[in-house]
C-alpha positions as CSV (number, residue, x, y, z in Angstrom):
1,M,-22.3,44.6,-60.9
2,F,-21.8,46.5,-58.3
3,R,-23.0,45.7,-54.4
4,L,-24.5,49.0,-52.6
5,L,-23.1,49.1,-49.5
6,P,-25.4,50.6,-46.5
7,S,-25.2,54.0,-45.3
8,L,-23.5,55.3,-41.9
9,P,-27.6,55.8,-40.4
10,A,-29.0,53.1,-41.6
11,V,-26.0,51.1,-39.6
12,L,-26.3,52.7,-36.4
13,S,-29.7,52.3,-36.2
14,C,-29.2,48.8,-36.6
15,C,-27.0,49.0,-34.0
16,L,-29.3,50.8,-31.2
17,S,-32.1,48.5,-32.0
18,L,-30.1,45.9,-31.5
19,A,-28.6,47.2,-28.1
20,G,-32.4,48.1,-26.8
21,A,-33.1,44.4,-27.3
22,Q,-32.7,41.7,-24.8
23,A,-32.1,38.4,-24.5
24,T,-33.0,35.8,-22.9
25,A,-30.5,33.1,-22.0
26,P,-31.5,29.1,-21.0
27,S,-32.4,28.5,-17.6
28,I,-30.1,26.6,-15.3
29,R,-31.2,24.8,-12.2
30,V,-28.3,24.8,-9.3
31,G,-28.7,21.9,-6.9
32,L,-27.3,19.4,-4.7
33,P,-27.3,16.3,-6.6
34,P,-30.1,13.7,-6.0
35,E,-29.8,10.5,-3.3
36,L,-27.2,7.7,-4.3
37,Q,-29.1,4.7,-5.0
38,V,-27.6,2.1,-2.9
39,S,-26.6,-1.6,-2.9
40,V,-25.9,-4.1,-0.3
41,A,-22.1,-4.6,-0.5
42,Q,-20.7,-8.3,-0.6
43,E,-17.1,-7.0,-0.4
44,V,-14.8,-3.5,0.0
45,T,-11.0,-3.0,-0.9
46,V,-9.0,-2.0,2.1
47,Q,-5.6,0.1,1.0
48,P,-3.1,-1.3,2.6
49,R,-4.3,-4.6,3.9
50,R,-2.4,-3.9,7.5
51,V,-1.9,-0.8,9.0
52,E,1.4,0.2,11.0
53,T,1.4,3.4,12.4
54,R,3.8,5.2,15.0
55,L,2.8,7.2,17.3
56,G,4.8,10.7,17.1
57,T,7.7,12.1,19.5
58,G,5.9,13.8,22.2
59,R,2.4,12.8,21.6
60,L,-0.2,10.5,22.9
61,T,-2.3,10.2,20.1
62,G,-2.4,9.4,16.6
63,P,-4.1,8.6,13.3
64,V,-5.0,5.7,11.6
65,T,-5.7,6.0,8.5
66,F,-6.9,3.5,5.4
67,S,-8.8,3.6,2.4
68,L,-12.0,1.5,1.2
69,L,-12.9,1.6,-2.3
70,S,-16.3,-0.7,-3.2
71,A,-17.6,-1.4,-6.8
72,V,-21.3,0.1,-5.9
73,N,-22.6,2.5,-4.3
74,T,-23.4,1.3,-0.5
75,E,-23.2,2.6,2.9
76,V,-21.0,1.0,5.4
77,T,-20.1,0.9,9.6
78,L,-16.4,0.2,11.2
79,E,-16.9,-1.7,14.2
80,L,-14.0,-1.0,16.4
81,G,-12.5,-3.3,18.5
82,D,-10.2,-1.4,21.1
83,S,-11.5,1.4,23.2
84,R,-8.5,3.2,22.3
85,L,-9.3,3.6,18.8
86,V,-11.9,6.6,18.4
87,N,-13.8,7.3,15.4
88,P,-15.1,10.9,15.4
89,G,-17.5,10.9,12.5
90,A,-19.5,7.7,14.3
91,A,-21.6,10.4,15.0
92,S,-22.5,11.3,11.4
93,G,-24.1,7.8,10.8
94,P,-22.9,5.2,8.0
95,L,-19.9,5.9,6.2
96,K,-21.0,6.6,1.9
97,L,-18.8,4.5,-0.5
98,R,-19.4,5.8,-4.5
99,K,-19.0,3.1,-6.8
100,H,-15.1,2.9,-8.1
101,V,-14.2,6.6,-5.4
102,E,-11.5,5.5,-3.1
103,Q,-12.9,7.1,0.2
104,T,-10.4,7.6,3.0
105,V,-11.5,6.7,6.9
106,V,-9.0,8.7,9.6
107,L,-9.6,6.9,13.2
108,V,-7.9,8.5,16.4
109,A,-6.1,6.0,18.7
110,T,-5.7,7.2,21.8
111,A,-2.7,4.8,22.8
112,P,0.0,2.1,21.9
113,H,-1.9,-1.1,20.9
114,S,-3.1,-3.5,18.3
115,G,-6.5,-4.5,16.8
116,T,-8.6,-5.1,14.1
117,V,-11.5,-3.1,12.1
118,R,-14.6,-4.9,11.3
119,I,-16.5,-3.3,8.2
120,R,-20.0,-4.1,8.3
121,N,-22.2,-3.9,5.3
122,S,-26.2,-2.4,5.3
123,A,-27.3,-6.3,5.8
124,G,-24.5,-6.2,9.2
125,Q,-22.7,-8.9,7.2
126,V,-19.0,-8.5,7.8
127,I,-17.1,-7.9,4.1
128,A,-13.7,-7.0,5.4
129,V,-11.2,-7.1,8.5
130,V,-8.5,-4.1,8.8
131,P,-5.4,-5.1,11.4
132,Y,-3.6,-2.4,12.7
133,V,-0.6,-1.6,14.7
134,V,-0.1,1.6,16.9
135,A,3.5,1.2,18.2
136,P,4.8,3.3,21.2
137,E,6.6,6.6,20.2
138,K,10.1,6.3,19.1
139,T,12.9,6.9,22.1
140,L,15.9,5.6,20.3
141,N,17.5,4.9,17.1
142,Q,20.0,2.7,16.9
143,S,22.0,0.9,13.9
144,A,24.2,-2.6,13.6
145,S,26.5,-3.6,10.2
146,L,28.5,-6.4,9.8
147,N,31.3,-6.1,7.1
148,Y,34.0,-8.2,5.7
149,S,37.2,-8.0,3.4
150,P,38.1,-10.8,1.8
151,F,41.2,-9.0,0.4
152,T,42.2,-8.5,4.2
153,G,40.8,-10.9,5.7
154,R,39.3,-8.6,8.2
155,A,35.6,-8.6,9.4
156,G,34.2,-5.5,11.5
157,V,30.9,-5.2,13.5
158,S,29.8,-2.0,14.7
159,Y,26.3,-0.8,16.7
160,S,25.4,2.8,17.1
161,V,22.4,4.2,19.2
162,S,21.4,7.8,19.3
163,G,18.6,9.7,21.2
164,V,15.5,10.9,20.0
165,P,14.8,14.5,21.3
166,L,11.4,15.3,22.4
167,S,12.2,19.1,21.6
168,P,13.9,20.8,18.5
169,L,15.8,22.4,21.6
170,D,17.1,19.4,23.4
171,P,20.4,18.1,22.7
172,R,21.4,14.8,20.1
173,W,23.4,12.7,21.4
174,S,24.8,9.5,20.1
175,A,27.3,6.8,21.2
176,G,29.4,3.8,19.0
177,L,31.1,0.5,18.7
178,N,33.6,-0.9,16.3
179,L,35.2,-4.2,16.8
180,G,37.7,-5.7,14.3
181,V,39.3,-8.8,13.9
182,D,42.2,-9.9,12.0
183,T,40.7,-13.3,10.9
184,R,44.3,-14.8,10.2
185,T,46.0,-13.6,13.0
186,G,42.9,-13.5,15.9
187,A,44.3,-9.8,16.5
188,V,41.2,-7.9,17.7
189,N,40.5,-3.7,17.8
190,G,37.6,-1.8,18.5
191,S,36.6,1.4,19.7
192,V,34.2,3.4,21.4
193,N,32.8,6.7,20.9
194,L,30.2,9.4,22.6
195,S,29.3,12.7,20.9
196,V,26.7,15.2,22.4
197,N,25.5,18.3,19.9
198,W,22.9,21.2,20.6
């Protein structure tokens, strides 16, 4: 049995009629998600448990950074116990935490100090405490080592110190002291070294 193929004019007529037709797609509404329903959190997870940081070389201020994680959608406020710690986001109101989404908090230290940040829930209860330490900028690098060889009976101690330049253009200096003793004879020897690089 033979199947008749449509003629070329019929095919063109069909295609032209389809080209002139209008198709409608389902409409999609684009907008902001509805406000989350918040609960009163009884606890939040703070990471790290203790924040330790140091002011950068040549800097007078530095960030104090930690994260908060809640098991429910909630709002919390940060209570800072020292005027040398500033919350740039305080003007925007309570901090909103989404359920199981880690929220980073960045505070600004205006001077070296230590203290705590209290996290309060929407009922005003303290549900977490974040201890922190902001150390001053580093001006010296120091190292010390002690070694002993049981095969030769020699013991030695060394100490070195080097400056931390404030600028990439500043010279770099270091100094070291090495002392050695022969535990069999009591003979002591040592050396001192000083170097400057620029």
